[in-house]
N, C-alpha and C positions, 0 to 999 in steps of 0.2 A: 390467541395470537402467539402464545409461548411455543406451542407445537409448530406453528408456521415458521417462526423465527429460528427455532432450534433445529428443525429437521428438514424444512423445505428450502429455506433461503440458501443454506450452504450448497445444496444440489443445483439450485438455479444459478448461483455464482459460478459453479464449476462448469456449467454449460455455456452461459452467456458471456463469460470472460475468457473463453478459450477460442474465440473466432480467429480466423487467420489474421485479420487486421489487428486485433488486440495482441495476439502472440508475436506479431512482428514488432510491436512497440515494447513488449516484454524483452525481446532480444536486445533492443536498443538501450533500454534502461539498465540492463544488467551489464552492459559493456563497461569494462574497467574495474569491476568488483574483484577484490583479491583478499587473501588472508582469511581471517576469522570474521564471519558475517552474522549480524543479527537481522532476522526478518520479522517485521511486524505484520500480523495478519497473514500467516503462512497459508491458511486456507487448505485447498486440496493439492498444494504443491506444484501449481502450474509454472512457477518460475524455475524449478529445478533443472529442466532441460535447457534453460537459457544461460545457466551460470558458466562463466569462463573457467578454464582449467586452473587458473591461479587461485580460485577459492578453495580453501583448505577445510572449512567446516561451516555449518549453518546452525545457529541456535534460533529456534522457532518460537514465536509467541502466537498462540492460536487459541481463542476462547471456545471454539466449537469442537466438541468431540466428533460430531458427524463430519465436519470438514477434515479433521485430523485422520479419521478413518478413511475418507476418500483419497487421501494422499498416500495411503499405504503402498500401493503398487509403484507409484513414482519414487517414493523413498527407497523401496527395495531395489529398484533399478538404477539408483543414483550412485555415482562414484564418490560423491561428497557425503560425509557423515552428517546426519541431521538429528539434533536433540530438541525435544520440546521443553522449554525452560519456564513456561508460564502461560497464564491465561489472559493477563491484563497488561496492555501496553502503557497504561497510566502508572504502573508500579512494576518496573522491570526487576526481575530477580537476578541482578548482576551487579558486580562491583564497579566502581568508577573506572573509566578508561580501559575497557576490556576488549573492544572491537575495532578492527581496521575499517569496517564499513557497516552500514545499515541499509536495509532495503524495505520499501513499503509500496505496494501496488494495490490500488482500490481498497484502501484500508482507513485512511485518515478521515474519510467522510463518515465513518461509523463510530469512531471513538468519542464518547461523551465529552471528556475533557481533553480535547486535542492539544491544547497548549501544554498541558502537563506531560502528555505523551511525547511531544517533541522536545521538551526540556529533558526528559529521561533519555531520549536518543542522544542528545548532546552530551549528557553526563557519562554515558557508557562508551562513547567514541574516544579513541586515543586522540591527542592533539594532532591536527592535520588529517584525521579520519574523515570519511565521506559518507553522505547520506544520499542514496539514489531513490527517487520517487516517481511514480506514475499514478496520478490521482485525478478523479473527476472533481469539478468545482465550478466556481462562479464564472459565468460568461462575461466577456467585455461588451456584449451587445445588449442594449437596453431592452429590446423586445424579448429576447431570450431570458434575460434576468427576471423580467416580470413573471414569465411562466415558471421559472425556477422557484420563485417565492410562492407562487400559487400551488405548485405541485409538491413542495417540500414536505408539508404535513403528511400527505399520503405516502410519499417516498419513505419517510422515516418510519411510518407504521408498518408498511409491507415489505421493506427492504432492510431489515435489521438495524434501523436507526440511522440510515444513510442520509446525510445532508447534501443538498445540491448547491448551496450558496457560499460555501467556504472558499476564501481566497488563499489557496494553498501556498503559493510562493511567499505571500506576505506573512503567513503563519510561520513558515520556515525561517524567514529573516528574523522575525520577532523572537524566535527561540535561540538566537545567537549563532545560526548557521549561515555561512556566506555562500549564496548561489554562485556557481562557476559555470553552469550550463542550464539553459531553460528553453524549452520548446512547447508552445501552447497551440492547440488546434482542436477542431471538431473531428471526431471519428467519422468515417464514411457512413452515409445514410441520408434519408430524407430530412428536409428542414424541420419537420415536426418532431424529430427525435433530438433536436439540439439541446433542449434543457437537460438531457441526460448524458450527452456525449462530448461535452467540452472537457478536455484533459490537459493537465500540466505534466510534462516529462522533464525532469531536471536532476541535477547533482548539486549538492551544497556541501561545504567543507566546514568542519569545526576549526576555528583558528588555532594555529600552532602555538 
C-alpha cells in the first residue's frame, strides 16, 4: 500500500480534482487571498492559476515528493514565487504570526491530527488573517452519512488516509478561527457519488 499511497494517489488527485466543476470552486475559494500565503497540501499546484494578483508569495506544505514533482510546470509558469517549507501540516516550520492568509483544498481529510494542524494554522496567521478552505466532509443527510461511515475505512486505505466524516466547519471553529463565509453543497454528479462529494467552501478569520 505504501507504493500506492506514495506514487499513485498523488497522480489520481491531480486528475480527479482538476475537473471543470472543482476548478470553478478553486477559483471561488481563492478569491480575496492577498499577501503572504501558506498552503496546506499544495499537491500538484492546481490552485496556482486561481490565485489573485494580490498574492505576493506562497509557502507550500506538501508531504508527497510525487505531488511536488507534478507541480513543477505550474510553479515554473506562475508569477507568484512558491517555496516548499515542510512536509507536515501538524508541525509547521514557521514562526508565529507570519502569514496574511492560509489556504487548504481537499487536504484536511487526510491529516491524521487535523485539530493540531488547524491550531498550527491559527498560530502562524497574523491577527485578523484569514483561512480559506475547500474540503470534503460530513453530509447533513442521514442516509449519505451512513454510507460515509461504511465507506470511510476503504477510503482511508486507498485514498491516502482521507476521512469522509469530518465536520470541517466545526473543526475550524474549535481551532479558534471565526467563520465569515460558508457555502456547503454536493458536487455535480449522480446520487450514488454523494458520500464523496459533499464539500464545505469557506473563509474563517483569526480574531484580531
